[in-house]
KEKE-3310 file (N, C-alpha, C; in steps of 0.2 Angstrom, whole numbers, plus 5000, padded with zeros to 4 digits):
npx = (4992:5008:5025:5041:5059:5074:5081:5069:5059:5060:5055:5042:5037:5036:5027:5016:5013:5010:4998:4989:4988:4982:4969:4967:4963:4975:4984:4998:5010:5021:5033:5030:5016:5010:5013:5006:4993:4992:4994:5001:5013:5021:5033:5041:5054:5055:5053:5043:5025:5011:4994:4980:4964:4954:4958:4956:4952:4952:4939:4943:4937:4923:4925:4931:4920:4910:4916:4916:4902:4898:4905:4900:4887:4888:4891:4902:4911:4916:4929:4935:4949:4956:4971:4982:4988:4993:4997:4990:4998:4999:5008:5013:5003:4990:4980:4973:4969:4974:4967:4964:4961:4952:4950:4951:4946:4953:4956:4963:4973:4975:4987:4986:4993:5000:5012:5016:5016:5027:5029:5017:5018:5029:5023:5017:5027:5030:5037:5052:5051:5059:5052:5050:5045:5042:5043:5032:5028:5014:5007:4996:4990:4985:4969:4970:4966:4969:4970:4962:4949:4948:4961:4972:4980:4997:5013:5029:5040:5053:5060:5053:5041:5024:5008:4991:4974:4966:4955:4952:4965:4981:4987:5002:5017:5034:5038:5045:5055:5058:5066:5056:5055:5046:5033:5020:5017:5010:5016:5023:5039:5051:5061:5056:5048:5058:5064:5053:5052:5064:5063:5052:5056:5066:5058:5045:5044:5035:5027:5035:5035:5023:5009:5007:4994:4992:5000:5005:5011:5013:5014:5022:5024:5037:5042:5057:5059:5050:5037:5020:5016:5008:4998:5000:5009:5026:5030:5021:5006:4990:4993:4992:4998:4995:5002:5016:5012:5016:5011:5001:4990:4976:4971:4973:4966:4954:4958:4969:4964:4954:4963:4970:4960:4956:4968:4968:4957:4961:4975:4984:4985:4995:5007:5009:5009:5014:5016:5020:5024:5033:5044:5054:5060)
npy = (5152:5150:5155:5156:5155:5152:5136:5131:5137:5130:5118:5122:5124:5111:5106:5114:5109:5096:5097:5103:5092:5084:5089:5100:5117:5129:5144:5151:5163:5176:5186:5200:5202:5195:5202:5213:5209:5204:5211:5208:5203:5212:5217:5206:5195:5185:5173:5166:5162:5153:5151:5145:5145:5137:5133:5131:5132:5120:5116:5109:5104:5102:5093:5082:5079:5075:5064:5055:5054:5048:5036:5030:5028:5017:5008:5008:5009:5021:5024:5034:5042:5030:5024:5014:5000:4987:4976:4962:4947:4932:4919:4927:4936:4948:4948:4954:4969:4978:4991:5005:4997:4988:4973:4969:4959:4956:4956:4965:4979:4996:5008:5023:5034:5045:5056:5046:5034:5025:5020:5014:5004:4997:4990:4980:4972:4976:4981:4991:5007:5022:5034:5052:5063:5080:5097:5110:5128:5139:5155:5168:5184:5200:5208:5215:5229:5231:5220:5210:5198:5190:5187:5176:5161:5162:5156:5156:5145:5144:5152:5146:5150:5155:5162:5167:5174:5176:5176:5190:5195:5189:5172:5164:5155:5149:5138:5128:5114:5108:5099:5088:5087:5087:5078:5079:5092:5108:5120:5136:5139:5152:5154:5150:5161:5171:5165:5166:5180:5183:5177:5183:5196:5196:5193:5197:5211:5220:5212:5208:5212:5211:5213:5199:5188:5175:5159:5143:5126:5111:5093:5086:5072:5064:5053:5044:5046:5056:5052:5046:5033:5020:5005:4987:4980:4973:4963:4959:4951:4958:4970:4987:5001:5019:5032:5044:5056:5069:5081:5083:5077:5080:5087:5078:5067:5061:5054:5047:5039:5032:5024:5017:5010:5001:4994:4987:4979:4972:4966:4962:4971:4979:4977:4985:4998:5014:5019:5010:5002:4992:4996:5000:4990)
npz = (4786:4780:4781:4773:4771:4761:4763:4769:4761:4749:4754:4758:4745:4740:4749:4746:4733:4737:4745:4735:4726:4735:4734:4742:4744:4741:4742:4733:4737:4733:4742:4742:4738:4748:4759:4757:4757:4770:4784:4796:4792:4787:4792:4792:4786:4772:4759:4752:4753:4760:4759:4766:4764:4769:4781:4799:4817:4829:4840:4854:4866:4862:4851:4858:4866:4857:4851:4862:4865:4853:4854:4865:4861:4853:4862:4870:4885:4896:4907:4920:4928:4931:4932:4922:4929:4926:4912:4906:4900:4890:4884:4874:4870:4873:4887:4896:4907:4921:4929:4939:4950:4944:4936:4920:4907:4891:4873:4866:4867:4865:4864:4867:4874:4874:4880:4889:4882:4880:4893:4896:4886:4891:4902:4895:4890:4877:4861:4862:4858:4854:4859:4861:4872:4871:4878:4874:4873:4876:4874:4878:4874:4882:4878:4861:4853:4839:4833:4821:4822:4811:4807:4799:4804:4807:4803:4804:4796:4795:4805:4815:4823:4829:4828:4831:4831:4847:4860:4859:4858:4855:4852:4855:4850:4853:4847:4854:4859:4872:4886:4894:4908:4923:4919:4923:4925:4919:4919:4915:4908:4911:4902:4890:4887:4884:4873:4864:4863:4857:4845:4839:4839:4829:4817:4818:4824:4830:4838:4849:4862:4868:4880:4891:4895:4900:4902:4897:4896:4886:4881:4867:4858:4850:4837:4832:4818:4815:4810:4813:4825:4822:4824:4825:4838:4836:4844:4854:4853:4850:4856:4852:4844:4845:4844:4846:4839:4838:4842:4833:4836:4839:4828:4818:4822:4818:4805:4810:4820:4812:4804:4814:4819:4809:4808:4820:4818:4807:4808:4798:4788:4791:4784:4774:4779:4782:4794:4803:4819:4818:4810:4818:4823)
capx = (4997:5014:5030:5048:5065:5080:5079:5062:5055:5059:5051:5036:5035:5034:5021:5010:5011:5006:4992:4985:4987:4977:4963:4966:4964:4980:4987:5005:5011:5028:5033:5027:5009:5008:5013:5001:4986:4992:4998:5006:5019:5025:5040:5045:5059:5053:5053:5037:5020:5006:4988:4975:4958:4949:4960:4952:4954:4948:4936:4945:4932:4918:4927:4931:4913:4907:4919:4914:4895:4897:4908:4895:4881:4890:4891:4908:4910:4922:4931:4939:4953:4959:4977:4984:4993:4997:4994:4991:4999:5000:5010:5015:4998:4987:4974:4969:4972:4972:4967:4960:4959:4948:4953:4947:4948:4953:4961:4967:4975:4977:4991:4986:4994:5003:5019:5017:5015:5032:5028:5012:5021:5033:5019:5015:5033:5030:5043:5055:5051:5062:5048:5053:5041:5046:5038:5030:5024:5009:5006:4990:4991:4980:4966:4973:4961:4972:4971:4956:4948:4949:4968:4974:4986:5003:5018:5036:5043:5061:5061:5049:5037:5018:5003:4984:4969:4963:4952:4953:4972:4985:4990:5009:5021:5040:5039:5051:5055:5062:5066:5049:5055:5040:5028:5013:5016:5009:5019:5027:5046:5052:5066:5052:5046:5063:5064:5048:5053:5070:5061:5047:5061:5069:5054:5039:5046:5029:5024:5040:5034:5016:5008:5004:4989:4993:5005:5006:5015:5011:5019:5022:5028:5040:5045:5064:5059:5045:5031:5016:5017:5001:4998:5001:5016:5029:5032:5015:5000:4985:4995:4992:5001:4992:5007:5021:5008:5020:5007:4996:4985:4969:4969:4974:4963:4949:4961:4973:4959:4952:4968:4972:4954:4957:4973:4966:4952:4964:4983:4988:4986:5001:5013:5009:5007:5020:5017:5020:5029:5038:5049:5059:5063)
capy = (5156:5148:5159:5153:5157:5148:5129:5130:5139:5125:5113:5124:5123:5104:5105:5117:5104:5090:5100:5104:5085:5080:5093:5106:5123:5133:5150:5152:5170:5178:5190:5207:5202:5192:5207:5218:5207:5202:5217:5206:5200:5218:5218:5199:5193:5178:5172:5162:5161:5149:5153:5140:5149:5133:5131:5133:5131:5115:5116:5103:5101:5100:5087:5076:5077:5072:5057:5051:5053:5043:5030:5028:5026:5011:5003:5009:5011:5025:5024:5039:5042:5024:5023:5007:4997:4981:4973:4955:4944:4925:4916:4932:4940:4952:4944:4958:4975:4980:4998:5008:4992:4984:4968:4969:4954:4959:4953:4970:4985:5002:5012:5030:5037:5051:5056:5040:5028:5020:5017:5009:4998:4993:4986:4974:4969:4977:4984:4997:5012:5027:5040:5058:5069:5087:5102:5116:5133:5143:5162:5172:5191:5204:5210:5220:5232:5232:5213:5208:5191:5185:5186:5169:5158:5164:5152:5156:5139:5145:5154:5142:5154:5156:5166:5168:5178:5172:5180:5197:5196:5184:5166:5164:5150:5149:5131:5126:5107:5108:5093:5088:5088:5084:5077:5080:5099:5112:5127:5139:5141:5159:5154:5150:5168:5174:5162:5169:5187:5183:5175:5188:5202:5195:5192:5201:5215:5223:5208:5205:5214:5212:5211:5193:5187:5169:5155:5136:5121:5104:5089:5083:5066:5063:5047:5045:5048:5061:5049:5043:5026:5017:4999:4982:4979:4967:4958:4957:4951:4961:4976:4991:5008:5025:5036:5048:5060:5075:5087:5084:5072:5083:5089:5071:5062:5057:5050:5043:5035:5027:5019:5013:5005:4996:4989:4983:4974:4967:4967:4960:4977:4982:4976:4991:5003:5018:5021:5003:5001:4987:4999:5002:4983)
capz = (4783:4782:4777:4774:4767:4761:4762:4771:4756:4745:4757:4757:4738:4740:4753:4742:4728:4740:4747:4729:4724:4739:4734:4747:4741:4744:4738:4734:4737:4734:4748:4741:4738:4754:4764:4755:4760:4777:4788:4801:4789:4784:4795:4791:4780:4769:4751:4750:4758:4758:4762:4765:4766:4772:4788:4805:4824:4832:4847:4857:4871:4858:4848:4863:4868:4851:4850:4868:4864:4848:4856:4870:4857:4850:4868:4874:4892:4898:4915:4921:4934:4933:4929:4921:4933:4923:4906:4907:4894:4891:4877:4869:4868:4878:4889:4901:4910:4928:4930:4945:4954:4941:4931:4913:4902:4884:4868:4863:4871:4861:4868:4865:4881:4872:4882:4893:4878:4882:4900:4895:4882:4895:4906:4891:4887:4870:4858:4865:4853:4858:4858:4864:4874:4872:4880:4870:4877:4872:4877:4876:4876:4884:4872:4857:4848:4832:4830:4819:4824:4805:4804:4798:4808:4804:4805:4800:4797:4795:4812:4820:4828:4826:4831:4828:4836:4853:4866:4858:4857:4851:4855:4851:4852:4850:4844:4857:4860:4878:4890:4898:4916:4927:4914:4925:4926:4913:4921:4909:4909:4909:4897:4884:4885:4881:4867:4860:4862:4853:4838:4837:4838:4823:4812:4819:4830:4833:4843:4853:4869:4870:4887:4891:4900:4903:4898:4899:4892:4885:4879:4861:4858:4844:4835:4829:4811:4814:4808:4818:4827:4822:4822:4830:4841:4833:4850:4858:4849:4853:4858:4847:4846:4842:4848:4842:4834:4837:4843:4828:4838:4839:4821:4814:4826:4814:4801:4813:4823:4807:4802:4820:4820:4803:4809:4825:4815:4802:4808:4792:4784:4793:4780:4769:4783:4783:4801:4807:4824:4816:4807:4823:4826)
cpx = (5004:5019:5037:5053:5070:5077:5072:5057:5054:5055:5044:5033:5032:5028:5015:5008:5008:4999:4987:4984:4982:4970:4962:4968:4969:4982:4994:5006:5018:5027:5029:5019:5006:5008:5008:4994:4986:4996:5003:5012:5023:5032:5044:5049:5057:5053:5046:5032:5015:5000:4983:4968:4953:4952:4956:4955:4949:4945:4937:4939:4925:4919:4928:4924:4909:4910:4916:4906:4894:4899:4902:4888:4882:4892:4898:4907:4917:4923:4936:4943:4955:4965:4979:4989:4997:4993:4996:4993:5000:5002:5011:5009:4994:4981:4970:4973:4969:4972:4962:4957:4954:4952:4948:4950:4948:4958:4965:4967:4977:4981:4991:4987:4999:5011:5021:5016:5021:5031:5023:5014:5025:5029:5017:5021:5033:5037:5045:5055:5053:5058:5051:5048:5045:5040:5038:5026:5019:5008:5000:4991:4985:4976:4970:4968:4963:4972:4964:4955:4948:4956:4969:4979:4992:5009:5024:5039:5050:5063:5058:5046:5030:5013:4996:4980:4967:4961:4953:4960:4975:4987:4996:5012:5028:5042:5045:5050:5060:5061:5059:5049:5049:5034:5021:5012:5015:5012:5023:5034:5048:5057:5062:5049:5051:5064:5059:5049:5059:5067:5056:5051:5064:5064:5047:5040:5040:5026:5028:5038:5027:5014:5004:4999:4990:4998:5004:5010:5012:5016:5018:5026:5030:5043:5052:5063:5053:5038:5027:5018:5010:5001:5000:5008:5019:5031:5026:5009:4994:4986:4995:4994:4996:4996:5011:5017:5011:5016:5002:4990:4977:4967:4969:4970:4958:4953:4965:4969:4956:4957:4970:4966:4955:4962:4972:4961:4956:4972:4987:4989:4992:5007:5014:5008:5014:5021:5018:5025:5034:5044:5055:5062:5071)
cpy = (5154:5153:5155:5156:5152:5141:5127:5132:5134:5119:5115:5123:5116:5103:5108:5112:5098:5092:5100:5097:5082:5084:5098:5112:5128:5139:5150:5159:5172:5184:5197:5206:5199:5198:5213:5216:5205:5206:5214:5203:5206:5219:5211:5199:5186:5179:5170:5162:5157:5150:5148:5142:5144:5131:5134:5131:5125:5117:5110:5100:5098:5093:5081:5074:5073:5065:5053:5050:5048:5036:5026:5025:5019:5006:5003:5012:5015:5025:5029:5039:5035:5023:5016:5005:4991:4979:4966:4952:4936:4922:4921:4936:4943:4948:4949:4964:4976:4988:5001:5002:4987:4979:4967:4964:4957:4956:4958:4976:4990:5007:5019:5035:5043:5051:5050:5034:5023:5017:5012:5003:4994:4988:4979:4970:4970:4980:4990:5002:5019:5034:5046:5063:5075:5092:5108:5121:5137:5149:5165:5179:5194:5206:5215:5223:5232:5225:5211:5200:5187:5185:5178:5167:5160:5160:5153:5150:5139:5147:5150:5146:5155:5160:5166:5172:5173:5176:5187:5199:5191:5178:5165:5158:5150:5142:5128:5118:5106:5101:5093:5089:5084:5083:5079:5088:5102:5119:5129:5140:5148:5159:5153:5157:5172:5172:5165:5176:5187:5182:5180:5195:5202:5195:5196:5206:5219:5219:5206:5207:5215:5210:5204:5192:5180:5164:5148:5132:5114:5100:5086:5077:5064:5056:5049:5048:5053:5058:5046:5036:5023:5010:4993:4981:4973:4962:4955:4957:4954:4968:4981:4998:5013:5031:5040:5053:5067:5081:5088:5079:5074:5084:5083:5066:5058:5052:5045:5037:5029:5022:5015:5008:4999:4991:4985:4977:4969:4969:4966:4966:4980:4982:4982:4998:5007:5020:5015:5004:4996:4990:5001:4995:4983)
cpz = (4785:4778:4778:4769:4766:4759:4764:4765:4751:4747:4757:4750:4737:4743:4749:4737:4731:4742:4741:4726:4728:4739:4739:4744:4745:4739:4739:4732:4737:4740:4748:4742:4745:4760:4763:4758:4767:4781:4793:4798:4786:4786:4794:4785:4778:4762:4749:4755:4755:4762:4761:4768:4770:4779:4793:4811:4826:4839:4850:4862:4867:4854:4852:4865:4863:4850:4856:4867:4858:4850:4861:4866:4854:4856:4871:4881:4894:4905:4916:4928:4936:4929:4928:4925:4931:4917:4906:4900:4895:4884:4872:4866:4874:4880:4894:4903:4917:4928:4935:4949:4951:4936:4925:4908:4895:4879:4865:4867:4866:4865:4865:4871:4880:4875:4887:4889:4880:4888:4900:4891:4886:4899:4902:4889:4880:4868:4861:4859:4856:4856:4863:4866:4874:4874:4875:4874:4872:4877:4874:4879:4879:4877:4868:4852:4841:4829:4828:4820:4817:4803:4804:4803:4804:4807:4801:4801:4797:4802:4817:4825:4825:4830:4828:4833:4841:4858:4865:4857:4853:4855:4851:4854:4849:4847:4847:4858:4866:4882:4894:4905:4919:4922:4916:4926:4919:4914:4915:4912:4907:4903:4890:4882:4882:4874:4862:4858:4857:4846:4835:4835:4831:4817:4812:4825:4834:4839:4849:4860:4871:4877:4887:4897:4904:4899:4901:4894:4891:4882:4872:4861:4851:4843:4832:4822:4810:4812:4814:4819:4827:4820:4827:4832:4838:4838:4853:4854:4853:4856:4852:4849:4842:4846:4843:4837:4834:4838:4838:4830:4837:4831:4816:4817:4822:4809:4804:4817:4818:4805:4808:4820:4815:4805:4815:4823:4811:4803:4802:4787:4785:4789:4775:4773:4785:4790:4806:4813:4822:4813:4812:4826:4825)
residu = (UNK:UNK:UNK:UNK:UNK:UNK:UNK:UNK:UNK:UNK:UNK:UNK:UNK:UNK:UNK:UNK:UNK:UNK:UNK:UNK:UNK:UNK:UNK:UNK:UNK:UNK:UNK:UNK:UNK:UNK:UNK:UNK:UNK:UNK:UNK:UNK:UNK:UNK:UNK:UNK:UNK:UNK:UNK:UNK:UNK:UNK:UNK:UNK:UNK:UNK:UNK:UNK:UNK:UNK:UNK:UNK:UNK:UNK:UNK:UNK:UNK:UNK:UNK:UNK:UNK:UNK:UNK:UNK:UNK:UNK:UNK:UNK:UNK:UNK:UNK:UNK:UNK:UNK:UNK:UNK:UNK:UNK:UNK:UNK:UNK:UNK:UNK:UNK:UNK:UNK:UNK:UNK:UNK:UNK:UNK:UNK:UNK:UNK:UNK:UNK:UNK:UNK:UNK:UNK:UNK:UNK:UNK:UNK:UNK:UNK:UNK:UNK:UNK:UNK:UNK:UNK:UNK:UNK:UNK:UNK:UNK:UNK:UNK:UNK:UNK:UNK:UNK:UNK:UNK:UNK:UNK:UNK:UNK:UNK:UNK:UNK:UNK:UNK:UNK:UNK:UNK:UNK:UNK:UNK:UNK:UNK:UNK:UNK:UNK:UNK:UNK:UNK:UNK:UNK:UNK:UNK:UNK:UNK:UNK:UNK:UNK:UNK:UNK:UNK:UNK:UNK:UNK:UNK:UNK:UNK:UNK:UNK:UNK:UNK:UNK:UNK:UNK:UNK:UNK:UNK:UNK:UNK:UNK:UNK:UNK:UNK:UNK:UNK:UNK:UNK:UNK:UNK:UNK:UNK:UNK:UNK:UNK:UNK:UNK:UNK:UNK:UNK:UNK:UNK:UNK:UNK:UNK:UNK:UNK:UNK:UNK:UNK:UNK:UNK:UNK:UNK:UNK:UNK:UNK:UNK:UNK:UNK:UNK:UNK:UNK:UNK:UNK:UNK:UNK:UNK:UNK:UNK:UNK:UNK:UNK:UNK:UNK:UNK:UNK:UNK:UNK:UNK:UNK:UNK:UNK:UNK:UNK:UNK:UNK:UNK:UNK:UNK:UNK:UNK:UNK:UNK:UNK:UNK:UNK:UNK:UNK:UNK:UNK:UNK:UNK:UNK:UNK:UNK:UNK:UNK:UNK:UNK:UNK:UNK:UNK:UNK:UNK:UNK:UNK:UNK:UNK)
# end
C-alpha cells in the first residue's frame, strides 16, 4: 500500500499506469475509500493510494539457500570467508583473482559487492563510478495485539516512512539515508529513532511512541542517477558490474541476475542496456 500527496501523488499516478502496463494488478484508491478499508491510514493525510494485493515479503534466508543450491547443482563452488585481495589484469583484461590466499585464474569477475563495489573495482583498475553507500534503519516493535498479521505494507512516499506486520508487532523504517560511517557496523543510531518518531507523529500519530524490541541498520548503495549499474566495465575487459541496486537487491535479484548473466555471456548487448556502467564515462 503506497500513499502520497502533492507532487508525489502525480508520481504515484504514473507508477500505477506503469504497473498496470506491465500486467501487475494494482488498485487505485482515493483517500476516503483507502482509509475506510485500511484502518492504519485513518489519521494520515494523503491524496492517493495504491494497493497491490499480490505484494509479499521475501524470505531472504530461504531465497539465498535456493540460489546457492541451484548454483551448486550447476557446478558452482562457493568459497566463504575469503576476502578479495587482488584482481589480476593483463593487457586491459581480467586474468585472475587472489582471495583468502587462493590464486584463481578467471576471464571474468562480477562485482556484486554492494557497499564495497567501488573498492573491488579499484582493485581491477576499473571505471570510477561514484556509488554512494547510505545507511538505513529498521525498527521492530514489541507484539501489538491490535495489529492483524494481514495488514499490507504501508509506505507514505511523500513523508518517506513505512511499516508492515512483523513478529506480532510492526517493522518500521524512517527511510533515512545517513552517512554510512563504519560500513562493517549494523548498530542503530539514536538519531534515526527520533527521525522515525517525527515522521510518524506527522502522518501516523498512533504509531509514534510504540515500544521497540530491536533495531538495526544496513547499507543501500545508490548510483548518481538512481538506476542499477549492471554490465561490462568500459575500461577493463572481463570485469562486470552488478551494483548500485539501491536497497532493491533482494527483490530484484532474479531479474537483475538474469540481465547481468546475459551481459557476461554477450557483452555486445550492453549497447542497448539502460543500466550500463558506460553511462558514467
